[in-house]
N, C-alpha and C positions, 0 to 999 in steps of 0.2 A: 709250669707252662711258660713258654717263651714270651719275650716282650711283644713279638709280632702277633702271637696268638692272643695274648692278653688284650692288645690294642683292638684286635678284630672283635673279641668278645664284648669289650666295652662299647665299641661303635655299634654293634648289633643291638645291645640292650638300649642304648640311647635312641637308636632308630625305632625300636619297638615302643619306647615311651612316647615318642611323637606320633607314631602310627596309632597307638591306642587312644591318644587324645583325639586324633582325627576320627577314629571309630566311634567314640562316645559322642562327639559333636555331630557327626553325620547321622548316627542312629537317632539322636534326639531330634534333629531337624527332619529326618525322614518320617518319624512318627508324627511330628507336628504338621508337616506339609501334607502327608497322606490324609490325616484327619481333616484338614482344611479343604483339600481338593475333593475328597470323597463326599463332603457335604455340598460342594458347589457344582460337582459334575455327576452325571449319571453313570451307572455301571457300564452302559453301552460305550461311553467314551473311553473308559479304561480298557474295555474289551477290544476296541478297535486298535488302540496303541499296542496291546499285547499281541494281537494278530500280526500287526505290521512288524513289530520287533522280532517275532518268530521268523518271519520271512527274511528280514534283514540279517538275522544271526546266521543264516546259512552262508552268507558271504563274509561275515565279520572275522571268522577265524582264518580266512585266506587273504583278507584284504591287507594284512601286514606280514604274512608268511613267517611269523615268529621272529622277525628281525629284532624286536626288543630283547627277547631272551638270548639270542645269539650275541648281541652287543654286550650284554651283561656278562656272559660266560667267557668271552674271548680273553685270552691271557694278555696279549700285547695289543692295545688299541692304538690305532694310528689315525691321523687326520683323514686319510683316504677312507678308512672304515667308517668314520663318522659322516663324511660326505656321501658315501655310498648308501649308508643307512637312511639319511634324510632324502636323498634322491629316490630311492626305491619306495620309501614310505609314502611320499607325496604322490608319486606316479600311480602306485597301487591304489591309494585312497581316491584319487581322481577317477581312475578307471572303474572302480567299483561303485562310485557315486553315479557315474553315467550308466553303468550296467544295471543298477537298481531302477533307474528311470525307464530303461528299455523293457525290462522283464517284469515290472510291477503288474501288468495285466494278467500274468500267469497266476497270480494269487487267487484269481477267481476259480481256478480249477481245484484249489486246495480249500478255500474258505467259503466260496459262493457268497461273497460280501463285496459288492461293487464299491462301497464307500471306503474300503481299505486301500484302494489303488492310489489316490492322491496322497494319502498319509504315508505310504511306503516311499513314493517319489520324493517327498520333501525330507523325510527322515534319512533318506539315502545320502544327503549332504554330510551327515555325521562321519561317513567314511573319510572324506577329505579332511575334515577338521581333526580327526584322530590321527591321520597320517602326518599332518603338520606338527602335532605335539609329540609324536612317538619318540623321536631321537632325543629331545631334551629330557623327557621323563625317564628314558632308559639310562641316560648319563647320570641323572640324579639318583636313581636306584643303584647304579653301579657303585657309586661312592657313598652309599647309605645316607644320603642327605634327605632323611624323611621329615625333617623339620620343614623344609621348603615344600615337600610334597603334601604334607598335612595342611599347611596354610593354603596351598593351591586348591586342594579338594574342598576345604571348608568354604573358601571365598566363592569359588565357582558354583558350588551347589547352592549356597545361600542366595546368590544373585539369580542364578538360572531358574531354580525351582521356587525358592521362597519369595522372591520379588516378582520376577517375570511371570512364572506360572500362575501364582495366586492372583496377581493383578489382572491378567488376561481372563482367568476364570470368572472373576468378579465382573468383568466387562462383557461376559456372555460369549466368549470365543469358543466355548465348548471343547471339543476334542483338540482344536488347534492350540489351545492354551498348553496342553500337554506336549504337543508336537514342537512348538516353539521353545518351550522350556528344555526339551530334550536336545535341542540344537544349541541353545545359549550356553549350557553347561560345558560341553566339550570345546566350544569356541573360546570361552573365557579361559578354560584350562590350557589351551594351546598358547594363548597370549601370555599368561602368567608363567608357564613353564619356560618359555624362551627368555623372559625377563630374568628368571632365576638361574638359567643355565644357557648362556650364549654359546653358540657353536657355528661353524662355517656352514653356510647354506648354498654355496656354489654347487651346481650339479656335477656329478661324477659318474662316468659311464664305462669304467674298466670292468669287464665281465668277471675276471678272475677274483676281484675283491667282492663283487656282489655274490658270486657263487659260493664263496666261503661262508657268507652270512646265511644264505639260503639252505645250505647243507643241513645244519642243525635245526634252524628255524622252520624249514619246510616240514620235516618229520614231526616236529612238535605241533605244528598247525593241524596236521591230519589227526593227531590224537585229540587235540582240543576240539576239533570239529566233531569227532565221535562223542566227546563228553557233552557237547551241545545237543547232539541228537538224543542222547540218553536222558538229558535233563528236560527236554522239550517235547518228547513224544506225547506226554499227557496233554500238553497245551494243544497240539495238533488234533488229537482225537476229540477233546472237549469242544474246541472251536468248530470242528467239522460236524460233530453229532448234536451238540446242544446249543451252539450259537454264541454270539458275542456276550449276551447278558450273563449266562451261566459262567462263561469263561472269565468275565470281569469279576464275578464273585469268587471264583476259584483262584484267580491270579492275586486278588487282594488278600485272600486267606493265606496264600502261599507267601505273600510279601510280609504280612504281619509276623509269621513264624520265622521267616528268614532274616528280617531286619536286625534282630539282636546279634546275629552271628555272621551275616554276609560280609560285613566289613572286616570282621575278625579273620575270616578266611582269606580275604584279599591281603590283609596286613601280614599274616603269616607267610603267604606266598611271596609277597614283595620283599620282605626282610630276610626270610630264611633261605630263599633260593640263592641270592648272592653270597650269603654267609656259608651255607652248606657247600656251595661250589668251591669256595676257597679252602675247605678242609676235606675235600672228597677223598684224598689219599689216606687220611687218618680215620679209619673206620671206628676205632674205639671212641674218639672224640665225637664223631658224627652220631654214633649210637647213644652216647650220653646226652647230647643235645636233643636228639629225637625223643628220648624218654622224658626229659624235663618238659619239652614243649607239648608233647601229647598229654602228659599229666595235667598241666595247667590249662590247656585248651578244653579238655574234658570237664574239668572242675568248673569252668566258666559256662560252657555251652550246655551241658546236660541239665543242670538245675533250672536254667532259664527256659529251656525248651520243654521239659516235663512240667514245669510250673505253669506253662501256658494252658495245659490241658484243663485243670479245674477252673482256671480264670477265663476261659475262652469266651463265655457269654458276655461277661463284663467288658472284655477287651473289644469285642466286635461292636457292641451297642454304644460304647463310649467313643471309640476311635472313628467308627464308620457310620453309625446311626442305625435306626430300626430297619431301613430298607435292605440292609446287608445281613439280617438275622439268619438267613438260610445258609450262610457261610460258617456258622458256629461248629457244626459237626465236622466240616472239612478241615477247619483250623485244628481241631482236637486230634484228628488222625494225622495230619501233616506234621504236627509238632513232634510226633514220635520219630519222624525221619531225620530231623536235623542233626542230632548228635552223631548218627552213623554217617551222614553225608559229610559232616565236618571232620569226622575221623579218617576220611580218605585224603584230606588235603595235604597233611604232612608226609604220608607215604608217597604221594605223587611227587612232592618236592624232592624227596630223597632220590626217586627214580630219575628225575631231571638232572639233579646235581651229579649223580654217578654216571649219567649218560645211558642209563638202562631203559631206553625208550621202547624197546621191543616188548619187555615184560609189561610195561604200562599199556601198550597197544593191545596186547592179548586180553588183559583184564577189561579194558574199555569196550572192545568190540564184543566180548562176551556179555557185558552189561547191557549194551544196546540190544542185542538179540533177546536177552532175557526179559528186559522191561517191555519191549515191543510185543513179545509173545504173551506176557501176563496181561497187558492192557487190552490186547485183542480178545483175550478170554474173559476179561472182567467187564468191559464196557456194556454188554447187554444187561448187566445186573445193576447198573446205575453209577453215578459219579462218585459216590462214597466208596464203592468197591474199587474203582479206578485209583482213588487216593490210597486205599489200603495196599494194593499190589505195588504201587510206587514205593511205599515204605518197605515192603518185603524185599524188593529188588535192591534197594540201597543198603539194607542190612547185609545181604549176601555179598555185595561189592565191598563193603567194609571188611568182612571176614577174609575175602580174597586178598586184600591189600595187607592185612596183618600177617597172613601166611607168607606173603612175598617179603615183608620186612624181616621175618624170621630167617629167610634164606639169604637176603642181601646183606644185612648188617648184623646177623647172628644174635638178634634179640630173642630172649627165651620166651616161651609161652607163659611162664610164671610172671615175667616182667610185663608182658602185654596185659595180663589180667590185673596185675598190680597197678598199672597206669590208670585203670578205670574204677577201681574199688572206692577211692575217696569220692569220686564224682557220683557214684551210685548212692553212697550213704548220704551225701549232702542233698541229692535230688529227692530221696525219700523224705527227708526232714522238710524240705521246701513244699513238696506236694501235700504232706500231712498238714502242715501249717496253713496253707491256702485253703485246702478242703475244709478244715475245721472252721476257719473264719467264714467261709461262704455258707456253711451249714448253720452256724449260729446266727449270722446276720443277713440271711437271705432276703428278708423283707426290706432291706435298705435299697435305695435307688442305686443303679449300676455306677453312676458317677461318684457315689460315696463309697460303695463297697470296693471298687477297683483299687483306689489308693490304700485302703486298709489291707487288702490282699497283698499288694506290693510291699507294704511295710512289714507284714508278718513273714512273707517269703524272704524278704531281704534280711530280716533279723535272724531267721534260721540259717540262711546262707552265710551271713557274716560270722555268726557264732561258731559254726563248724570250720571256718577258714581262719578267722582272725584270733579267736579265743581258744578253741580246742581243735586244732587241725589234726587229721589222722597222721599216724607215724610215717607212712609213705609220702604223704603230701608235705609233711614238715621238713623232711630231708631235701626235697626239691626246692621248697621255698627258701630254706637257708642258703642253698647254693645260688639261687637266682638273686636274692637280696644282697648277698656278698658281692656279686658281680655288679649289681646296680649301684650300690653305694661306694664300691671300691674300697681300697685299703687306707685311704687318707682319713684324717680326723674330720667328722661331719661338721659342716659350716652352715649350710642352708637349712631351713626349718624342716623340709621334707627329708633331708639326709639324717637329721637328728631323730626324726620320727621313725625312719627305717632302722636306724641304729638301736633305738630303744626297743622296737618291736623284735628285732633279731636277738638282742641280748636278754630281754626280760620275759618275752612270751615264748619264742621258738626254742630257746635254750633250756626251758624248764623241763 
């Protein structure tokens, strides 16, 4: 491997290390803040914010026109490109904030909920705040400075939700505690991002420069918009048919099952997109990176998601309280979806890196049509049936993406299966361990039983990864750990630990 390639690999793994730190910290904070806010606020408050976010998300994918991705992918970045990016981002953010204020009353035709209008109008300010931060964050991603990005995310989320949101909820601000927290977080993120990555903020209006950024970013925005539609059709139907209370329960159930992996998906997208883009002409290396990343992500996501199924009752009662008990079966069904949803993230990144946006567009528009049709057929049979068909649609989309990867990067069907076998074996062990624990200790209080389930599931997970990894997983782990610790003699304690694990455990 050349020095340039080795340097890129090392930078990518360092970026992943910081990103995973951010994932762990944010997941822990989100669990804690969700538990606190769920006990201070009613399901109706969460439902109103979910309705408002659904309405706002229609504009979110066009509010920046994919400028961030275009800035990252561009080979030779100039000062004019940076100025054009900042100018476009701010103007688009301002325009969409004003547009949301004007069109907010149209939400009545979708949700029949007048109280959602002021929530939409205030949350619309987030478009401007995101526009201000977009260029600085893109530049940090481009140079793989995920240390700064991790600190920005942790600090802004802690202050925005953990301090502002919880304090306002304690002061009885109701739904407005969630609204203000949703604005504080991107506002702080914009400030911290500019402190970490200074850039020229003078306006720039040369259309040729803007057009080059919009050419790639605009097509990507359309695809992202279709992804949004596919992911939120269920929210629209539930909000319209069953109202804010049921939607609040559904959205919290979805949040619990998504929290362990949502940030992981964002991390992979943020790190792997610039990394894959730089090796897009080396298909063999791209295929190798895809295999390793898919194997490791499946090993992390699948056991956690499937382990939620037997532990759903305790998770809901402990994290959210008795008033959310009706969300338990929803949580169990939606947990089955997450590994398949996560399994489409890396294939989508490969499409972006190779510029194969047309293939991605076809899969996504087919997914939208499929999930809309299935939900329309399912909703007369109840909300649990809606959740079930959402899972089915995501499984079919996962299969379509794997077939596309077979064609684009020549990965064999045997390798596609091999990427997931270690995750399946580990998941079975985790589910059996948690189920046995729950069956033997069912009389314990949920607050006592849940930690025991987590411990047993964690031991099963750790044992099959750290002590006795499967052969396919072992090869991937050796390759990854070699890149992480490098070729130099280990100095720091974590480097020595990785060296000992690689030479004493994995080499056996």
